[in-house]
ZAMARDO-797563 format. One record per residue (C-alpha): x, y, z; residue number from 1. Coordinates in steps of 0.5 Angstrom, whole numbers, plus 2048, in hexadecimal, padded with zeros to 3 digits. Layout:
(rec (X,Y,Z),NUM) ...
***
This chain:
(rec (7EC,809,7EC),1) (rec (7E7,80C,7F1),2) (rec (7E9,813,7F4),3) (rec (7EC,812,7FA),4) (rec (7E6,816,7FE),5) (rec (7E1,811,7FB),6) (rec (7E6,80B,7FE),7) (rec (7E6,80F,805),8) (rec (7DE,80F,805),9) (rec (7DE,808,804),10) (rec (7E1,807,80B),11) (rec (7DD,80D,80E),12) (rec (7E3,811,80E),13) (rec (7E1,819,80F),14) (rec (7E5,81D,809),15) (rec (7E8,821,80E),16) (rec (7EC,81C,810),17) (rec (7EF,81A,809),18) (rec (7F5,81E,807),19) (rec (7F5,81D,800),20) (rec (7FB,81B,7FC),21) (rec (7F8,81C,7F5),22) (rec (7F2,819,7F3),23) (rec (7F4,811,7F4),24) (rec (7F7,811,7FB),25) (rec (7F7,815,802),26) (rec (7F9,815,809),27) (rec (7F4,814,80E),28) (rec (7F5,819,814),29) (rec (7F7,816,81B),30) (rec (7F1,81B,81D),31) (rec (7EC,816,81B),32) (rec (7EF,811,821),33) (rec (7EB,815,826),34) (rec (7E4,814,823),35) (rec (7E6,80D,822),36) (rec (7E8,80B,829),37) (rec (7E1,809,82B),38) (rec (7E0,804,825),39) (rec (7E1,7FD,826),40) (rec (7E6,7F9,823),41) (rec (7E5,7F5,81D),42) (rec (7E8,7EE,81C),43) (rec (7F0,7EE,81A),44) (rec (7F2,7E9,815),45) (rec (7FA,7E8,814),46) (rec (7FC,7E5,80D),47) (rec (803,7E2,80D),48) (rec (806,7DC,809),49) (rec (80B,7D6,809),50) (rec (812,7D7,808),51) (rec (813,7DC,801),52) (rec (817,7D9,7FB),53) (rec (818,7DB,7F4),54) (rec (812,7D8,7F2),55) (rec (80E,7DD,7F6),56) (rec (808,7DD,7FB),57) (rec (804,7E3,7FA),58) (rec (803,7E5,801),59) (rec (801,7ED,7FF),60) (rec (7FD,7EA,7F9),61) (rec (7F9,7E6,7FE),62) (rec (7F8,7EB,803),63) (rec (7F5,7F0,7FE),64) (rec (7F1,7EA,7FB),65) (rec (7EE,7E8,801),66) (rec (7EC,7EF,803),67) (rec (7E9,7F0,7FC),68) (rec (7E6,7E9,7FD),69) (rec (7E3,7EB,804),70) (rec (7DF,7F1,801),71) (rec (7DD,7ED,7FB),72) (rec (7D9,7E8,800),73) (rec (7D6,7EE,803),74) (rec (7DB,7EF,809),75) (rec (7DE,7F6,80A),76) (rec (7E5,7F5,80B),77) (rec (7EC,7F9,80B),78) (rec (7F3,7F7,809),79) (rec (7F9,7FA,80D),80) (rec (7FF,7F9,809),81) (rec (806,7FB,809),82) (rec (809,801,805),83) (rec (80E,7FE,7FF),84) (rec (816,800,800),85) (rec (81A,802,7FA),86) (rec (81F,7FD,7FB),87) (rec (81B,7F7,7F9),88) (rec (817,7FB,7F4),89) (rec (81D,7FC,7F0),90) (rec (821,7F6,7F2),91) (rec (81E,7EF,7F2),92) (rec (818,7EE,7F5),93) (rec (814,7F4,7F2),94) (rec (80E,7F8,7F5),95) (rec (80A,7F6,7FA),96) (rec (803,7F8,7F8),97) (rec (800,7F1,7F6),98) (rec (7FF,7EE,7EF),99) (rec (7FB,7ED,7E9),100) (rec (7F4,7EF,7EB),101) (rec (7F5,7EF,7F3),102) (rec (7F9,7F6,7F3),103) (rec (7F9,7FC,7F7),104) (rec (7F9,802,7F2),105) (rec (7FC,807,7F0),106) (rec (801,801,7F0),107) (rec (807,805,7ED),108) (rec (806,80B,7F2),109) (rec (806,807,7F8),110) (rec (80C,803,7F6),111) (rec (810,809,7F5),112) (rec (80F,810,7F8),113) (rec (808,80F,7FB),114) (rec (807,814,800),115) (rec (80E,815,802),116) (rec (80E,811,808),117) (rec (815,80D,806),118) (rec (818,814,805),119) (rec (816,817,80B),120) (rec (819,811,80F),121) (rec (81F,811,80B),122) (rec (820,819,80C),123) (rec (81E,818,814),124) (rec (823,812,815),125) (rec (829,816,811),126) (rec (827,81C,815),127) (rec (829,818,81C),128) (rec (82F,816,819),129) (rec (831,81D,817),130) (rec (830,820,81D),131) (rec (834,81A,821),132) (rec (83A,81C,81D),133) (rec (839,823,81D),134) (rec (839,822,825),135) (rec (83F,81F,825),136) (rec (842,824,820),137) (rec (840,82A,824),138) (rec (844,828,82A),139) (rec (840,822,82C),140) (rec (83C,824,832),141) (rec (839,81E,833),142) (rec (840,81A,833),143) (rec (83E,815,82E),144) (rec (843,810,82C),145) (rec (843,810,824),146) (rec (845,809,824),147) (rec (83E,807,828),148) (rec (839,80B,824),149) (rec (833,806,823),150) (rec (82F,80A,81E),151) (rec (82F,808,817),152) (rec (82E,80D,811),153) (rec (829,80A,80C),154) (rec (827,80A,805),155) (rec (821,807,802),156) (rec (824,803,7FD),157) (rec (828,7FC,7FC),158) (rec (82F,7FF,7FC),159) (rec (835,7FA,7FE),160) (rec (83A,7FF,7FD),161) (rec (837,803,803),162) (rec (838,7FD,808),163) (rec (83F,7FF,80A),164) (rec (841,807,809),165) (rec (846,80C,80C),166) (rec (843,812,80E),167) (rec (846,819,811),168) (rec (84C,818,80C),169) (rec (850,81F,80C),170) (rec (84D,822,812),171) (rec (851,825,817),172) (rec (84E,824,81D),173) (rec (84B,81D,81C),174) (rec (84F,817,81A),175) (rec (84D,813,814),176) (rec (849,80C,816),177) (rec (845,806,813),178) (rec (83E,807,813),179) (rec (838,803,80F),180) (rec (831,805,80C),181) (rec (82B,801,80E),182) (rec (825,801,809),183) (rec (820,805,80B),184) (rec (81B,800,80D),185) (rec (820,7FC,811),186) (rec (821,803,816),187) (rec (81F,803,81D),188) (rec (81B,809,81B),189) (rec (816,805,816),190) (rec (815,800,81C),191) (rec (813,806,820),192) (rec (80E,809,81B),193) (rec (80B,802,81B),194) (rec (80B,801,822),195) (rec (809,807,825),196) (rec (801,808,827),197) (rec (801,80F,826),198) (rec (805,816,825),199) (rec (807,816,82D),200) (rec (809,80F,82D),201) (rec (80D,810,826),202) (rec (810,816,82A),203) (rec (812,812,830),204) (rec (815,80D,82C),205) (rec (81A,811,828),206) (rec (81C,815,82E),207) (rec (81E,80E,830),208) (rec (822,80C,82A),209) (rec (829,80A,82D),210) (rec (82E,80D,828),211) (rec (835,80C,82B),212) (rec (839,80B,831),213) (rec (83D,810,834),214) (rec (845,80F,836),215) (rec (842,80D,83D),216) (rec (83F,807,83A),217) (rec (838,80A,83B),218) (rec (832,80A,836),219) (rec (830,811,832),220) (rec (829,812,831),221) (rec (826,816,82B),222) (rec (823,81B,830),223) (rec (829,81D,832),224) (rec (82B,820,82B),225) (rec (824,824,82C),226) (rec (822,823,825),227) (rec (81B,81F,826),228) (rec (817,825,824),229) (rec (81B,825,81E),230) (rec (81A,81E,81C),231) (rec (813,81F,81E),232) (rec (812,824,818),233) (rec (815,81F,813),234) (rec (810,81A,815),235) (rec (80A,81D,817),236) (rec (806,81C,811),237) (rec (809,815,810),238) (rec (806,813,816),239) (rec (7FF,813,813),240) (rec (7FD,80D,810),241) (rec (7FC,80D,808),242) (rec (7F5,80B,805),243) (rec (7F5,808,7FE),244) (rec (7F0,803,7FA),245) (rec (7F1,7FC,7F7),246) (rec (7F0,7FB,7F0),247) (rec (7E9,7F9,7F1),248) (rec (7E7,800,7F5),249) (rec (7E8,7FD,7FC),250) (rec (7EB,802,801),251) (rec (7F2,800,804),252) (rec (7F7,803,809),253) (rec (7FE,803,808),254) (rec (803,805,80D),255) (rec (80A,803,80F),256) (rec (80F,7FE,80C),257) (rec (814,7FB,810),258) (rec (817,7F4,80D),259) (rec (816,7EE,811),260) (rec (81D,7EB,810),261) (rec (821,7F1,813),262) (rec (81B,7F4,817),263) (rec (814,7F2,819),264) (rec (810,7F2,813),265) (rec (809,7F5,815),266) (rec (806,7FB,813),267) (rec (804,801,818),268) (rec (800,800,81E),269) (rec (7FD,806,81D),270) (rec (7FA,804,816),271) (rec (7F8,7FD,819),272) (rec (7F5,800,81F),273) (rec (7F1,805,81A),274) (rec (7EF,800,815),275) (rec (7EC,7FC,81B),276) (rec (7E8,802,81D),277) (rec (7E6,803,816),278) (rec (7E4,7FC,813),279) (rec (7E1,7F5,816),280) (rec (7E6,7F1,813),281) (rec (7EE,7F3,812),282) (rec (7F2,7EF,80E),283) (rec (7FA,7F1,80F),284) (rec (800,7ED,80E),285) (rec (807,7EC,810),286) (rec (80D,7EC,80C),287) (rec (811,7E5,809),288) (rec (80F,7DE,80D),289) (rec (80B,7DD,813),290) (rec (812,7DC,817),291) (rec (814,7E3,816),292) (rec (80E,7E8,814),293) (rec (809,7E4,818),294) (rec (80D,7E3,81E),295) (rec (80F,7EA,81F),296) (rec (808,7EC,81D),297) (rec (805,7E8,823),298) (rec (80B,7E9,828),299) (rec (80D,7F0,827),300) (rec (807,7F4,823),301) (rec (801,7F1,827),302) (rec (805,7F1,82E),303) (rec (806,7F8,82D),304) (rec (7FF,7FA,82A),305) (rec (7FB,7F6,82E),306) (rec (7F8,7F2,828),307) (rec (7F5,7EC,828),308) (rec (7F5,7E8,821),309) (rec (7EF,7E4,81F),310) (rec (7F1,7E0,81A),311) (rec (7F8,7DF,816),312) (rec (7F8,7DD,80E),313) (rec (7FE,7D9,80C),314) (rec (7FF,7DA,805),315) (rec (803,7D4,801),316) (rec (804,7D2,7F9),317) (rec (804,7CC,7F7),318) (rec (80A,7CE,7F3),319) (rec (80E,7D1,7F9),320) (rec (80C,7CA,7FD),321) (rec (80F,7C6,7F7),322) (rec (816,7CA,7F8),323) (rec (816,7C9,7FF),324) (rec (815,7C2,7FD),325) (rec (81B,7C2,7F9),326) (rec (819,7C3,7F2),327) (rec (81D,7C8,7EE),328) (rec (81A,7CF,7EC),329) (rec (81B,7CE,7E5),330) (rec (817,7C8,7E5),331) (rec (811,7CA,7E9),332) (rec (80C,7CA,7E4),333) (rec (80C,7C3,7E3),334) (rec (808,7BF,7E8),335) (rec (80C,7BC,7EE),336) (rec (807,7B9,7F3),337) (rec (80D,7B6,7F7),338) (rec (811,7BC,7F7),339) (rec (80A,7C0,7FA),340) (rec (809,7BA,7FF),341) (rec (811,7BB,801),342) (rec (810,7C3,802),343) (rec (809,7C3,806),344) (rec (80D,7C2,80C),345) (rec (80F,7CA,80B),346) (rec (808,7CC,80B),347) (rec (806,7C7,811),348) (rec (80C,7CA,815),349) (rec (809,7D1,814),350) (rec (802,7CF,816),351) (rec (805,7CC,81C),352) (rec (808,7D2,81E),353) (rec (802,7D6,81D),354) (rec (7FE,7D1,822),355) (rec (803,7D3,827),356) (rec (800,7DA,828),357) (rec (7F9,7D7,829),358) (rec (7F6,7DA,822),359) (rec (7F2,7D6,81D),360) (rec (7F5,7D6,816),361) (rec (7F3,7D4,80F),362) (rec (7F7,7D2,809),363) (rec (7F7,7D7,803),364) (rec (7F9,7D3,7FD),365) (rec (7FB,7D8,7F8),366) (rec (7F9,7D4,7F2),367) (rec (7FE,7D4,7EB),368) (rec (7FC,7D2,7E5),369) (rec (801,7CD,7E5),370) (rec (7FE,7CA,7EB),371) (rec (7FC,7C3,7E9),372) (rec (7F6,7BF,7EB),373) (rec (7FA,7BA,7EE),374) (rec (7FE,7BF,7F2),375) (rec (7F8,7C3,7F5),376) (rec (7F5,7BC,7F7),377) (rec (7FB,7BB,7FB),378) (rec (7FB,7C1,7FE),379) (rec (7F4,7C2,800),380) (rec (7F4,7BB,803),381) (rec (7FA,7BC,807),382) (rec (7F6,7C2,80A),383) (rec (7F0,7BE,80B),384) (rec (7F3,7B8,80E),385) (rec (7F7,7BD,813),386) (rec (7F1,7C1,815),387) (rec (7F3,7C8,812),388) (rec (7EE,7CC,80E),389) (rec (7F0,7CE,807),390) (rec (7EE,7D2,801),391) (rec (7F0,7D3,7FA),392) (rec (7F1,7DA,7F8),393) (rec (7F2,7DD,7F1),394) (rec (7F1,7E4,7F2),395) (rec (7F7,7E6,7EE),396) (rec (7F3,7E4,7E8),397) (rec (7EC,7E4,7EA),398) (rec (7EC,7EA,7EF),399) (rec (7E7,7EA,7F5),400) (rec (7E3,7E4,7F2),401) (rec (7EA,7E0,7F2),402) (rec (7EA,7E1,7F9),403) (rec (7E3,7E0,7FB),404) (rec (7E4,7D9,7FE),405) (rec (7EA,7DB,802),406) (rec (7E6,7E1,805),407) (rec (7E0,7DC,807),408) (rec (7E5,7D8,80A),409) (rec (7E8,7DE,80E),410) (rec (7E1,7E0,810),411) (rec (7E0,7D9,812),412) (rec (7E6,7D9,817),413) (rec (7E4,7E0,81A),414) (rec (7DC,7DE,81B),415) (rec (7DE,7D7,81E),416) (rec (7E5,7D6,821),417) (rec (7E8,7DA,827),418) (rec (7EF,7DD,827),419) (rec (7F3,7DC,82D),420) (rec (7F9,7E0,82B),421) (rec (7FF,7E0,830),422) (rec (806,7E2,82E),423) (rec (80B,7DD,82E),424) (rec (80F,7DF,833),425) (rec (80F,7E3,83A),426) (rec (813,7EA,838),427) (rec (815,7EA,840),428) (rec (81A,7E4,83E),429) (rec (821,7E5,83D),430) (rec (823,7E7,836),431) (rec (827,7E1,834),432) (rec (821,7DD,837),433) (rec (81C,7E0,832),434) (rec (821,7E0,82C),435) (rec (821,7D8,82D),436) (rec (81A,7D7,82E),437) (rec (819,7DB,827),438) (rec (81F,7D7,824),439) (rec (81D,7D0,826),440) (rec (815,7D1,826),441) (rec (814,7D4,820),442) (rec (81A,7D3,81C),443) (rec (81B,7CC,81E),444) (rec (822,7CD,820),445) (rec (826,7C8,824),446) (rec (82A,7CD,828),447) (rec (82C,7D4,828),448) (rec (833,7D7,828),449) (rec (836,7DE,82A),450) (rec (83C,7E1,827),451) (rec (840,7E4,82D),452) (rec (83E,7EB,82A),453) (rec (837,7E9,82B),454) (rec (838,7E7,832),455) (rec (83B,7ED,834),456) (rec (835,7F1,831),457) (rec (830,7ED,834),458) (rec (834,7EE,83B),459) (rec (834,7F6,839),460) (rec (82D,7F7,837),461) (rec (82A,7F3,83D),462) (rec (82F,7F7,842),463) (rec (82C,7FD,83F),464) (rec (825,7FB,840),465) (rec (822,7F8,839),466) (rec (822,7F1,83B),467) (rec (81B,7F1,83C),468) (rec (819,7F3,834),469) (rec (816,7EF,82E),470) (rec (81B,7EC,82A),471) (rec (81B,7ED,822),472) (rec (820,7E8,81F),473) (rec (823,7EA,818),474) (rec (823,7E4,814),475) (rec (823,7E1,80D),476) (rec (81C,7E1,80A),477) (rec (81E,7DB,806),478) (rec (81E,7D5,80B),479) (rec (81C,7D4,812),480) (rec (823,7D3,814),481) (rec (828,7D9,813),482) (rec (82B,7D5,80D),483) (rec (827,7D8,807),484) (rec (829,7D2,803),485) (rec (825,7CD,807),486) (rec (81E,7CC,805),487) (rec (818,7C8,808),488) (rec (819,7C7,80F),489) (rec (820,7C7,811),490) (rec (822,7C2,817),491) (rec (828,7C2,81C),492) (rec (82A,7C9,81A),493) (rec (82D,7CE,81F),494) (rec (82C,7D5,81E),495) (rec (832,7DA,81F),496) (rec (831,7E1,822),497) (rec (836,7E5,820),498) (rec (834,7EC,822),499) (rec (82F,7EF,827),500) (rec (82C,7F6,826),501) (rec (828,7FA,82A),502) (rec (822,7FE,827),503) (rec (821,802,82E),504) (rec (81B,807,82B),505) (rec (818,801,827),506) (rec (819,7FD,82E),507) (rec (81B,7F7,82B),508) (rec (822,7F3,82A),509) (rec (824,7F1,823),510) (rec (829,7EB,823),511) (rec (82C,7EA,81C),512) (rec (82D,7E3,81A),513) (rec (831,7E0,814),514) (rec (833,7E4,80E),515) (rec (82D,7E9,80F),516) (rec (82E,7F0,80C),517) (rec (82A,7F6,80F),518) (rec (82C,7F9,808),519) (rec (82A,7F5,802),520) (rec (82E,7F5,7FB),521) (rec (82B,7F4,7F4),522) (rec (82B,7EE,7F0),523) (rec (82F,7ED,7EA),524) (rec (829,7EF,7E6),525) (rec (825,7F4,7EA),526) (rec (81E,7F6,7E9),527) (rec (820,7FD,7E7),528) (rec (824,7FA,7E1),529) (rec (81E,7F6,7DF),530) (rec (81A,7FD,7DF),531) (rec (81E,7FF,7D8),532) (rec (818,7FB,7D5),533) (rec (813,7FF,7D7),534) (rec (812,807,7D5),535) (rec (814,80B,7DB),536) (rec (80D,80F,7D9),537) (rec (809,809,7D9),538) (rec (806,807,7E0),539) (rec (807,800,7E2),540) (rec (800,7FF,7E5),541) (rec (7FD,7FD,7DF),542) 
***
């Protein structure tokens, strides 16, 4: 690996703006933004994917590979990614640093403690929770109703035992009550970190967090606790984006990491805007499939940040498309052209959805050794017959060279096609209208139903003045519907909104669908157990 100061020089960052964390990673001081403000923005390329399956799609690998591939063909670029969460790292998904030869390094550091951002967030989230309960204990000057505390404690780990806990047991001045933890990356504070345009905006947003209701039914905001400066003390370093490098020595910015199934799934606005000033082309990604991450990137992040994406890359694998077409996971290495043909509908739906935003797209086919000539011919012909640009990518095995074809395809779009980006819905619409548009237009639902609890919550938030905010739907990533077992393109399904939460500081509404959990659990054999096969003194990078 190159020294991090050398990586900074590659994108013309003066060393006075580099805050090193050892030799191979650093933070970029926000002071640099003043020197960059008059520079023109580069082109913004979003990487998204088809509906994820156990077969894997390789969205982050493709993002990193594309970045390396652009540099390989002589186009200076930057990749702006999300930070991994410890929950998936030790759970079932694993790390979030790419794979094979398309990696960001130091991989193990990034996947684990990195520069401490997740720890800062977790500490700040729990400080807020502690101050709420302390205010209740100390004669409750804000008249907080303990049964209507909205703010949740957090832990950056998959721990289903924390979904329902009893707190304040043994307290003489507080009645015990049922509470729940969320995983750190699902907390509103993570969303605020990633949606703030600068430090001042971050401060305003944390002050606007609605933490509870009082006994009169009126909202209580964080500013009333008078702890915003304490929260800032914990978060001030974490607000600076992180600088690392790819395995091939190209600079990468990693900052913020909300999940896309239960949060908005994009890296920070600060990091993306900084990257756009530092490079002529910026590659970024949004979590899970295009129905989740891309929709939230385009309807929430771009709206808040004033960004205009220039191209979208939709990642697909023949393996995953065969699963969507009905082929069992255990049989995916065997050729099955019919299953592929049946599963292409999922790719088509995501491409159609991207088209609704007015952005030109290219299909990135993440190529596996098990893909047969007959299968690749079918997928290639389908793309050609339907007028979609496409390219095969072998960055996992071949590094930058394996992504050169994709890089050339992306540059062709950037040079010859114009983006007419527009959000899917008018933010001024009523809450239910916006939810219905997303469910019907993006997911393909026939209808949307609401529980009485959700109906009441929507009514309450509208009365409080939060009706004209973006929508961040929490939904399974494993299906376009709210049923994770239905692959392909589900038909005639109804989405049920069982609960609606308000993130007043992040300034969006969060409808919860199906059985989606804000605190995931570990699988029967988590990655933490599998790590027993690797000596703890051995780096997992290579």
